[in-house]
N, C-alpha and C positions, 0 to 999 in steps of 0.2 A: 577289681572294682577301683575306680579312681575318684577322688574328691578334690575339687579345686576350692581352696579357702583363701579369701582375701577380705578382711574386715577392718573397718575403722573403729567400730564399737566392739571391743574385745570381751564384752560381757558373756560369760559362759562358754567361750570358744575353746578353752583348754580342755574342760571336762567333755565337751561334745566331741572334740577331735580324738581324745583318748578313747572314747566309746567307738568311734569309727575305726580307729586303728585296731582295736580289739576284735572288730568284726572282719578284719582283713583288708580294709581300704588302704590304698596308697594315697597319701596326702600331698598334694602340690600346693605350694603357698608362695606368697610374695613378701618382700621386704619386712616391714614391721611385724606382720602376722607370723611370718616364718621365724623371726627371732623369738617372739613370745612363746611359740610352740616348742621350739628347741630348748629354750631355757627351762621349760617345764617338762622336759623329757619325752616330748612327742616327736617321733621320727618324721621328718618332713623333707620333701624334694623341692628345692628352689625352682621358681618358674623359669629362671635362666637356663637351668639344666635341661628343661623340656624344649624351650624355643631355640637354644643354642645362640641366644643373643643376650647381652647383659641388659639389666634394667638401665635406662638412660634418660637424659634430659631431666635430671632431678626427680626421677620416678614418674614423669609424665607418660613414658612409654615403657610398658613391661608386659602387658597381656594382649596387646593388639597384634596378634600373630596368627598365621594359618594353623599352626600346631595347637593353638588353644581353641580358636573358633571353629576350626575343622572338627576337632574332637567334641565340640558341643553341638554343632549343627548337622553333622552327618546322620543320615537316615539309616538306622541299623539294618532295616529290611531291604535296602536298595543295593543290589549287587555292584552297581557302578560306583556308588558312594563308598562302599566297603573297599573295592579295588583301588580307588583313588587314594584313600587313606593309607592302605598298605604300601602303595607305590611311594608315597611321600613321608612315610614314617610317622603318621599321625595316629595317636592312640586315643580311643574313645574316653570321654569324661562322663561319669555317671551321676555325679552330684556336685552342685555348685552352692557354695556358702559365701555370700557377698553382702555386705551392707556398705552404704555409700559415704563419701566424704561428708562431714557434717555441715553442709551449706546452710541449712536453716538455723542452726545454732550459731554459726559464724556471723550471719547478717543480723542476728538479734543482739549482738554485742554493741554497746554504745560507741559511737565514733568509729565504726568500722571503716577501714579504707577499702576502696574498690579493688586494689591489687590483691589484698588478702582474700576478699570474697571470691575473686576469680580463681585464685589458686585452690579454692575449696569446691570448685565445680568438677565433679567426678566424670571422667570420660570412659575409662576402661571398665569401671564397675557396672554402669548401666548397660554397656555393650555386652558384657558377659551375662548379666541377668536376662536381658532380652533374648540373647541367643539360646540360653538354656530353656527359658520359658517358651520360646517358639517351638522347641523340640521336646516339649514336656512329656511326650509319650515314652521317651527314652531317658530323659534327664530329670532328676529331682532338683529343685532350686529353692533355696531359703534366703530370705533377706531380713528376717526378723528373729532375734535371739529367743523370743517367746515361743518359737516353734521347735527349738532344738530338742527339748525333752520328748515331745510326742513323736517326732520323727525318729529319734534314736530308739524309742520303745518299739515302734513299728518295725524298724530294721532288725532289732534283736528278735522279735517274735516271728517275722515272716521272711527275713533275709532280703527283702526288697520292699519298695513303697508301692502301695496300691494305686490304681489309676485315679480313683476319687481324690486321694491325697495329692497326687501330682497335679491334678487339675486345679485343686484349691490353691496350692502353692503358686502355680503359674499365674493364676488370676491375681493373686496378692502381689506378685512381682510387677505386673503391668500397672496395677493401681499405684504402687509405690513410685515407679519411674515416672508415671504421668504427673503425680503430685510434685515430685522433685523438679521436673522440668518446668512445671507451671510456676513454682516458687522462683526459680532462676529467671524465667521470662519476666515475671512481675517486678523483680528487683532490678533487672537491667533496664526495663522500660522506665522505671521511676528514676534510676540513676543516670542513664545515658540519654534517654529520650523523654524528658519531663514534659515537653510540649506535645508529645504524641501518646499520652497515656491511654487514649481511646483505643489504640491498637492492642492494648493488653487484653481486651475481651472481645475479639472479633466474632466469636461464636454466638454472641448475644445480639448481633445485628448492628445497625448503624448507631453511632455514638456521637455525642456532642460534648466537647470539653467545656467544663465550667471554670469560672475564674479561680475557684478553690472549693474545698469541701466544707465540712462543718466549721473548720477554723482555717485561717489564711495559710498555715504551714502544710495543709493537706491538699494533695492533688485529687481531682474528682472529674467524673464524666456522668452525663445522663444518657442512658441507653433505653430506647423505647419510643413509643408514639410521641411525636412532638406536641408540646402545648401550643394552643393558638393564642399568641400574644399580640394584642392590638396596640400596646403602647408601653413605654417605660424601659428602664434599664434591663440588662440581661438577668434572667432568673438565676438565683443562687441555689446552692445545694439545700440550704435550710428553707428557702422559699418554697421549693418543690415539695418538700416533706410537709410543710404547713398548708400548702394549697390542697394537697390530698386530704389532710385532716379536716379542713374546712368544708371541702366538697362532700366528704363522707357524712358529716353531721347533717348538713341541710338536705342532702339527698334522702334522708329518712322520713321527711315530712311532705305531706300532700299540700298542706296549707302554706302560705308565705312564711319563710323561715330565714333567719340570719344568724350566722355564727361568727364570732370574732375570736381568732385563734392566736395563741402565743406558745411557741415551743410544743406544738401538736395538741395542746390542751385548750378547751374553750374557756376563755376568761369571761365571755358573755355569749348568751344564746337565747333566742326567743322566737315565738311564733306570733302572728298578728293578722288582722284583717287585710293589711296591705304590707308590702315590703318595707315601706317607710315606717310604719308603726312597729314592725318587728325589729327594725334597726335601732330605733330610739330605745326600745325596751332592752335589747341586747347590750347596747352601749351603757345603759344605766346599771347593768349588773356589775361592772368593774371598769369605770372610765379611765382609771389610772393605768391598769394593765393593758387596756386597749391601744395605748400609744405605741405605734410601730407594729401593729398587728396585721393579720391577714383576715380579710372579710370575705366570707362566703355567703352568697345569696342564691336562693333557688328560683328566683323570678328575674326577668330582665330588669336591668337598672334604669330607672326613670330619671328625668332631669331633677325632680325634687329629691330623690334619694342621693343623686350625685352631689347636689348642693350640700347636703348634710355630711356625706363622707368627706368632701373637700375641706371641711372645717377641722378634720383630724389628720395627724400624720399617720399615713397608712402605707405599708410596704406593697401590698397586693390586694386587688379585688378580683374575685373569681365568680362568674355568673354565666347563665346561659346566653345572655345577650345584653346589649346596651342600646338605648335610643340614641339617635344622632346628637341630640342635645346633651345627653348624659356623657357621651364620649367627648364632646367638645369641652364640657366643664372639667371633667377629670383630666383631660390632656393638658390643661393649664398647669398641672403639677408635673414637672418635667420627669421626675424619677419614678412616679407611681407605676406599678406594673398592672396592666389590665389584661385579664385572662378570660377568654370565652371558652366555655366547656359544655359538653353534651351530657355530663353527669353519668356517662356509661362507665360503671365500675366493674371490671372483669378480671378474670385470672385469679390464681391463688395468692395467698399472703405468703411472702417469702422473707425469711430473715437469715442473715449470714452469721455463722458461728466461726470460731477460730479454725475449725477443721472441716467445715462443710456448710450445708444449708439446711434450714428447717422450712418445710413447705406444708401449709395447711389450708383448708377451706377458709374463705373470709367469714368473719363473724357478721352475718347478715340476718341473723334470727331476730325477728321483731316479736314483741309481746302484745297481745290484744286483751281486752277485758275478760274474755272467756278463759284466758290462761291463768288469771289471778286466783289465788287460794286464800280466802279470808282466814286469819288466825286468831283474831281478837273479838271480844264482845262488841266493841265499837266497829261499825262498818265505815269504810271511807265514803266521803261525800263528794270527793273531787277526783274521780278516777282519771279524767282526761289530763289533769295536771300531774297526777302520779305517773301516768304513762309518758308524759312529756319528760319528766325528770329521769325516768328510766332510760329513755332513748338517749338523752344527753350523757348519762352515766356510762353507757357503753363505749363512749369515745374519750373517756378520761383515763389517764394512766392510773394503774392500780398502785396501792389501795386508793379507791375513789369514793368520795361522798359528794353528792350534789344536793343543794338546797334550792327549791324553786317555789315560785308563787305566780299564779295566774298565767302559766305558759311562758315564764321567763326565769332564767337562772339568776339567783341572788347571791349565791356563794358556792365556790368549788374548792374541794380539798383533793389534790392530785399527787400521786406518786409517793405516798407516805408509807413508812415501814409498819405502822399499825393503823387500825381503823379509827381508833379514838383520836390519833394525831390528824388523820384526814378530816374528821369532823371539826377538830379545833381550828384547822386552817380554813375550812369552809365558813365556820362561825366568824372568824376574824375578818374575812373578806366581806361577809354579809353585814357585820356591824359597822364597817368602814363606810359602806355606800348604801345599804338598804336596811338599816336597823329597824325602821318603822314597819318593814314588811316581814320581819321574822315571825311575829305571832300569827299562827295559822298557816305557816308554810309547810311544804312537804319535803321529805328526805328520801333520797335514793342511794343505795349502796350496791356496788358492783358484785360483792360477795357477802356471804353470811356474817352474822355477828358472833364472834367467838365468846363474847361476854355481854352482860346486860349494860355495861358502862355507856355504850353509844345511846341506848334508849334513855337512860337516866339523864345524860347530857342533853339529848334532843328535847326532852321534856322541859328542861330549864330554859331552853331557847324559845319554847312556844311551838315546837313542831306538832302538827295535828295528825299527820298521816305518814306512814313509812312504807316503802316498797323495797324488798330485798329478796335474794334467792331462797333463803332458808337452807337447811341441811346441816346445821351445826349440831353437835351432841348437846349443846346448851340452848337449843331453840326454846325450850320450855321456859327458861329463865327470862329470855328476851320477851316472850309472849306475856308472861306474868307481869313484867315491868310495864309493858304497854297497857295492860289492863289496869294496873295501879294508877297510871298517869292519865288514863282516858284517851290513849292514842290508838288510832286504827292502824293495823299492820296487815299487809298482804305479802304472800310469797309468790315468786314467779316460777320456782323450780329450775331455774337456769341462771348460771352466773355469767359475767362478762369481764373476766380478767383481761387486762391490756398491758403487756410488758414492753 
């Protein structure tokens, strides 16, 4: 039995190879790995003794040889393969233990030079791993030190690896080499082809390069269905995110609705008999934060609405359509971006993590009157306004609190670390612009109250009704607090976290 060992990460390799040697494995190794094993008393055959060629070109060429890859790829049950190996003095290799040059760690260093990054692109390692994994029926292959102990235990017990183990290890290898190559590709695109960053993700379909990402030093592309843009500057990365946020909010309403969005959160939102009325009420929610915002409307934009929007500095307007007069008016502003949308919101919600993707169903669950569960002695008298606040709260970053009055937002607390902080933010916004509307307003919370402090603070503001999911172990305390203050509270039985 022969094992080929060549690792950059030496974690556990001495103990593992001692175990292999005790089981009768001949160990073939390369450069640095060979030195470490020999220094620790593990008998090792240098790779050059097998290939009859010295390691050369500063170690760039050492395992790329027929006596290595022939020993990995030969089909043991194929008489022609066996005869060919015998003719050329190729001996089978039964186990491969390889991990790769640390490319990911290298490029993570500050001020890394391209030359150093390139020197840490492994060539022979992926080749050996792929050869062994392709022939997994005959060759065991390891690329993760975390697998050493289980593999050694199985070899000690059974003298060989089972087919399920070989299959699992082979799949792990191809996942590793795929991730490794993707990291290299992304780095080289960013470094060598910054103008062609769209080429970094061809599997996702057509892509359009943006001027930059969230910040000017970040490259970015948009991949997907093009936005229908009728006027204005090119859409930015942040514009696109905020457009989706505005569209998602107003798409929840059948009646005319307007949302004014900043950094994905609604600073103003309202419904009304007409889009013009809804806009005026949305703007009144926080006219200061509305400056430079994105406006979403779920009805065609009229000339009258365009006149009002034109009075404010606005980055983007997104709506199902615009009258010719509205277009003419808004186009007087050179840079405003005008987006026409069909409000078709499809596909899953996808978020990128450091090591992969999170994919989930979109949060499209709406709540109706029949879903509400009364918890207090006082019954709500303004269910439609409660449900309006609840719809808006779904679109606010957690922790979220929304204060509303008569179908309009008067205060928002978004993205806070505690629920009482979120209420304090919403209160401050409401007092700045809508202090007279606080008494009798309603409060929506995207998740349950862990303490009664939110209820007590809401009572001081003059909140009359509360809608929240319920489900805290301290629900009884919040319910009792509502009864003390004469506040009506309903549970929805469902939360709407938004991270």
